C-alpha positions as CSV (number, residue, x, y, z in Angstrom):
1,M,0.0,0.0,0.1
2,I,2.5,2.6,1.2
3,K,4.9,1.5,-1.9
4,N,1.9,2.2,-4.2
5,L,1.3,5.5,-2.7
6,K,5.0,6.4,-3.0
7,S,5.0,5.3,-6.6
8,I,1.9,7.6,-7.5
9,S,3.5,10.6,-5.5
10,Y,6.7,10.2,-7.4
11,K,4.9,10.3,-10.7
12,L,3.0,13.4,-9.7
13,F,5.8,15.4,-7.9
14,G,9.0,13.6,-8.6
15,S,10.0,15.9,-11.5
16,Y,9.8,19.0,-9.2
17,F,12.2,17.6,-6.7
18,E,14.7,16.2,-9.1
19,N,15.7,19.8,-9.8
20,E,19.4,20.3,-9.0
21,K,18.6,23.3,-6.7
22,K,16.0,21.3,-4.7
23,I,18.4,18.3,-4.3
24,K,21.1,20.8,-2.8
25,K,18.4,22.4,-0.6
26,Y,17.7,19.1,1.0
27,L,21.1,17.5,1.2
28,N,20.9,17.4,4.9
29,L,17.7,15.6,4.8
30,K,19.3,13.0,2.4
31,S,22.0,12.5,5.2
32,K,19.3,12.1,7.8
33,L,17.4,9.5,5.7
34,Q,20.7,7.4,5.5
35,K,21.4,7.8,9.2
36,A,17.8,6.8,10.1
37,R,18.2,3.8,7.5
38,I,15.0,4.8,5.6
39,D,15.4,3.0,2.4
40,T,13.7,5.6,0.3
41,P,15.4,7.9,-2.2
42,L,15.3,11.6,-1.2
43,E,13.2,12.6,-4.3
44,V,10.7,9.8,-3.5
45,W,10.5,10.8,0.1
46,L,9.8,14.5,-0.7
47,S,7.2,13.6,-3.2
48,F,5.5,11.4,-0.8
49,A,5.5,14.3,1.8
50,M,4.0,16.6,-0.8
51,F,1.5,14.1,-1.9
52,I,0.2,13.4,1.7
53,S,0.1,17.1,2.4
54,V,-2.0,17.9,-0.6
55,I,-4.4,15.0,0.3
56,L,-4.8,16.3,3.8
57,W,-5.3,19.8,2.6
58,V,-8.2,18.5,0.2
59,L,-9.7,16.3,3.0
60,I,-9.6,19.0,5.8
61,F,-10.8,21.8,3.5
62,F,-13.8,19.9,2.2
63,T,-14.7,18.5,5.6
64,T,-14.5,21.7,7.3
65,V,-16.8,23.5,4.7
66,F,-19.3,20.5,5.0
67,I,-19.3,20.6,8.8
68,L,-19.8,24.3,8.9
69,W,-22.5,24.2,6.1
70,I,-24.5,21.2,7.7
71,S,-24.5,23.2,11.1
72,G,-25.7,26.3,9.5
73,V,-22.8,28.3,10.6
74,F,-21.3,28.8,6.9
75,S,-23.6,29.6,4.0
76,F,-22.1,30.1,0.5
77,P,-25.4,31.7,-0.8
78,S,-25.2,34.4,1.9
79,I,-21.6,35.1,1.1
80,I,-22.3,35.2,-2.7
81,N,-25.4,37.4,-2.3
82,E,-24.3,39.8,0.4
83,G,-20.6,39.7,-0.2
84,I,-18.0,41.3,2.2
85,P,-18.7,44.9,2.9
86,T,-16.2,47.4,1.7
87,L,-15.4,50.8,3.7
88,I,-17.4,53.0,1.1
89,D,-20.4,50.4,1.7
90,I,-20.2,51.0,5.5
91,I,-20.1,54.9,5.0
92,T,-22.9,55.2,2.5
93,N,-25.1,52.6,4.2
94,F,-24.2,53.3,7.9
95,E,-27.8,52.5,9.2
96,Y,-27.8,49.1,7.4
97,Y,-24.5,48.1,8.7
98,T,-25.3,48.0,12.4
99,F,-23.0,46.7,15.0
100,G,-24.7,43.3,14.7
101,S,-24.4,43.3,10.8
102,L,-20.8,44.2,11.2
103,T,-20.3,41.5,13.5
104,K,-22.0,39.1,11.2
105,H,-19.7,40.1,8.2
106,I,-16.5,39.9,10.5
107,S,-17.6,36.4,11.5
108,T,-18.0,35.6,8.0
109,V,-14.5,36.8,7.1
110,F,-13.0,35.0,10.1
111,L,-14.8,31.6,9.1
112,T,-13.5,32.1,5.4
113,L,-10.0,32.5,6.7
114,I,-10.2,29.4,8.8
115,V,-11.8,27.4,5.9
116,F,-9.0,28.5,3.5
117,I,-5.9,29.1,5.6
118,G,-6.4,26.4,8.3
119,P,-5.9,23.5,5.8
120,I,-2.8,25.2,4.3
121,L,-1.2,25.6,7.5
122,I,-2.0,21.9,8.4
123,A,-0.5,20.8,4.9
124,F,2.6,23.0,5.6
125,V,3.2,21.4,8.9
126,T,2.7,18.0,7.7
127,F,5.3,18.5,5.0
128,K,7.7,19.9,7.6
129,L,7.1,16.9,9.8
130,F,8.2,14.6,7.0
131,N,11.4,16.6,7.0
132,I,11.9,16.3,10.8
133,Y,10.9,12.8,11.2
134,P,14.2,11.2,9.9
135,S,16.1,13.3,12.3
136,I,14.1,12.0,15.3
137,K,14.5,8.5,14.0
138,A,18.3,8.8,13.5
139,S,18.6,10.4,16.9
140,G,16.7,7.4,18.5
141,R,18.9,5.0,16.7
142,S,22.0,6.6,17.9
143,R,21.0,6.2,21.5
144,K,20.0,2.5,20.9
145,I,23.3,1.9,19.2
146,N,25.4,3.5,22.0
147,A,23.6,1.3,24.5
148,S,24.2,-1.9,22.8
149,L,27.7,-1.1,21.5
150,P,29.7,-2.3,24.6
151,Y,28.0,-5.7,24.6
152,A,28.2,-6.2,20.8
153,I,31.9,-5.6,20.9
154,N,32.3,-8.0,23.8
155,Y,30.6,-10.6,21.6
156,I,32.8,-10.0,18.5
157,S,36.1,-9.6,20.5
158,A,35.8,-13.6,21.3
159,M,35.5,-14.2,17.5
160,A,38.5,-11.9,16.8
161,G,40.6,-13.9,19.3
162,A,39.8,-17.0,17.6
163,G,41.0,-15.6,14.2
164,V,37.7,-15.2,12.6
165,P,38.1,-13.0,9.6
166,P,36.5,-9.4,9.7
167,V,33.8,-10.2,7.1
168,D,32.6,-13.3,9.1
169,I,32.6,-11.3,12.3
170,F,30.2,-8.7,11.0
171,R,28.2,-11.4,9.2
172,M,27.7,-13.1,12.7
173,L,27.0,-9.8,14.4
174,A,24.5,-8.8,11.7
175,A,22.7,-12.4,12.2
176,S,22.4,-11.8,16.0
177,E,19.1,-9.7,16.7
178,T,20.2,-9.5,20.3
179,Y,22.3,-6.2,19.6
180,G,19.4,-4.4,17.9
181,E,20.5,-1.3,16.0
182,V,24.1,-2.3,16.1
183,S,23.2,-5.6,14.1
184,R,21.4,-3.3,11.7
185,E,24.6,-1.3,11.1
186,A,26.6,-4.7,10.6
187,K,23.9,-5.7,8.1
188,E,24.8,-2.8,6.1
189,I,28.5,-3.7,6.1
190,V,27.6,-7.3,5.0
191,R,25.2,-6.0,2.3
192,D,27.8,-3.9,0.7
193,T,30.4,-6.7,0.8
194,E,28.2,-9.6,-0.4
195,L,25.7,-7.8,-2.8
196,F,27.7,-5.1,-4.1
197,G,31.1,-6.6,-4.3
198,K,33.0,-4.1,-2.1
199,D,35.9,-5.1,-0.1
200,I,35.4,-5.0,3.8
201,I,37.3,-1.7,4.3
202,T,35.2,0.2,1.7
203,S,31.9,-1.1,3.3
204,M,33.1,-0.2,6.6
205,R,34.1,3.4,5.6
206,R,30.7,3.9,4.1
207,V,28.8,2.8,7.2
208,S,31.1,5.0,9.4
209,R,30.0,8.0,7.2
210,T,26.3,7.3,7.4
211,T,25.9,6.0,11.1
212,P,23.9,8.2,13.3
213,S,26.2,7.2,16.3
214,K,29.4,9.1,16.8
215,K,30.6,6.2,19.2
216,F,29.9,3.6,16.4
217,Q,31.7,5.8,14.0
218,E,34.8,6.0,16.1
219,F,34.8,2.4,16.6
220,I,34.5,1.5,13.0
221,Q,37.2,4.0,12.0
222,G,39.6,2.5,14.7
223,A,38.8,-1.1,13.4
224,I,39.6,0.1,9.9
225,T,43.0,1.5,11.1
226,T,43.7,-1.8,13.2
227,I,42.8,-4.1,10.2
228,T,44.9,-2.2,7.6
229,S,48.0,-1.8,9.9
230,G,47.9,-5.4,10.9
231,G,47.1,-4.8,14.6
232,N,45.4,-7.0,16.9
233,L,41.6,-6.9,16.6
234,E,40.9,-8.8,19.8
235,V,42.9,-6.3,21.9
236,Y,41.3,-3.3,20.2
237,F,37.8,-4.8,20.7
238,K,38.2,-5.3,24.4
239,N,39.8,-1.9,24.9
240,R,36.8,-0.3,23.2
241,A,34.2,-2.4,25.1
242,E,35.8,-1.4,28.4
243,Q,35.9,2.3,27.5
244,Y,32.2,2.3,26.4
245,M,31.0,0.4,29.5
246,T,32.7,3.0,31.6
247,E,31.1,5.8,29.5
248,N,27.6,4.2,29.9
249,R,27.9,3.9,33.6
250,Q,29.0,7.6,33.8
251,S,26.0,8.5,31.5
252,Q,23.6,6.7,33.8
253,E,24.9,8.5,37.0
254,E,24.7,12.0,35.2
255,F,21.2,11.0,34.2
256,L,20.1,10.1,37.7
257,E,21.2,13.5,38.9
258,T,19.5,15.3,36.1
259,L,16.3,13.4,36.8
260,S,16.4,14.4,40.4
261,L,16.6,17.9,39.2
262,V,13.8,17.5,36.8
263,G,11.6,15.8,39.5
264,E,12.2,18.8,42.0
265,T,11.3,21.3,39.2
266,Y,8.2,19.4,38.4
267,V,7.0,19.3,42.0
268,T,7.5,23.0,42.3
269,A,6.1,24.1,39.1
270,F,3.2,21.6,38.6
271,V,2.1,20.2,42.1
272,A,2.9,22.9,44.6
273,G,2.4,25.9,42.3
274,P,-1.0,24.9,40.9
275,L,-2.3,23.8,44.4
276,F,-1.5,27.3,45.7
277,M,-3.2,29.0,42.5
278,I,-6.2,26.7,42.9
279,V,-6.7,27.7,46.7
280,M,-6.2,31.4,45.8
281,I,-8.6,31.1,42.8
282,V,-11.4,29.5,45.0
283,V,-10.9,32.0,47.8
284,M,-11.2,34.9,45.4
285,A,-14.0,33.4,43.4
286,M,-16.0,33.1,46.7
287,M,-15.4,36.8,47.3
288,G,-16.6,37.6,43.8
289,G,-13.2,39.0,42.8
290,I,-12.3,36.7,39.9
291,D,-13.9,34.4,37.2
292,I,-14.1,30.6,38.2
293,L,-13.2,29.9,34.4
294,L,-9.6,30.5,35.6
295,L,-9.9,27.4,37.8
296,Y,-10.8,25.3,34.7
297,L,-7.8,26.7,32.9
298,V,-5.4,25.6,35.5
299,V,-7.0,22.2,36.1
300,Y,-7.7,21.1,32.6
301,V,-5.0,22.9,30.6
302,I,-1.9,24.2,32.5
303,I,-1.5,20.9,34.8
304,P,-2.2,18.3,32.0
305,V,0.0,20.2,29.3
306,G,2.8,20.7,31.9
307,T,2.8,17.1,32.8
308,I,2.9,15.9,29.1
309,L,5.8,18.3,28.4
310,F,7.7,16.9,31.4
311,L,7.0,13.3,30.2
312,I,8.3,14.3,26.7
313,L,11.4,15.8,28.4
314,I,12.2,12.7,30.5
315,D,11.7,10.4,27.6
316,T,14.1,12.6,25.5
317,I,16.9,12.7,28.1
318,T,16.7,9.0,29.3
319,P,19.5,6.9,27.9
320,E,19.0,3.6,26.5
321,V,19.9,0.7,28.8
């Protein structure tokens, strides 16, 4: 289904995004697609993003018009017959254009803007989300690679000690799903070697350029140097594994300190603070000095939104284990 949609979208918009200027403009996105291991060419990805955005624009536009028309809020005949008043109309027919009539026309203008501009904004945001998504996925992959890397290196160091060739080492690592995204990177090396006929060094260099993890990049570059210089891979792997294990422990300790600070901030801003505000609002409302609607704003908007934002923050800063 998705492949068919991508094919249709490429036929419709592919020629537009194959322009050299467009390709240069989206070079960073191309790099992110590679790092996210999204196996879709840049032109196809952009065409698909444009296709989905246009479809959303059409659906939202006609759905909005239909809902407003059914509810009687929006009427095309009234707009066509009455039109939108100009300044001259208001001056020459001031008695006709009373405050109520002006309000009616202003509402018509406002609804018209919502109907036409709203779907355009949503389509624009959708297209931008397609541009952002590969970066988010690449960032998530980087965290997972960094978390699994020490254990994956320990796994392959034993094979290196037994004299297993580098190609076979990465083949066995690729076959082991235990190491998640590290295995995915190893599959890229094996694919380039077996399917495209590249030598192991060339394959490793390409993966080191396209991996989202700086640690894995450093590891691969060090492995290339060790192989080409005739060094001991087992020693290199063990040293790297110890280094990354130490760095992971330090990262966990730093995260616990940060989490403690975030927890204190949340309690202050969204537990103690809102409770104080609720008490103050209730007391002032009983005295008739404030609208009770402010209480609903605090309870149903500020607290839930703040909690969601803090959950997103914690999920973002939490290192993979």
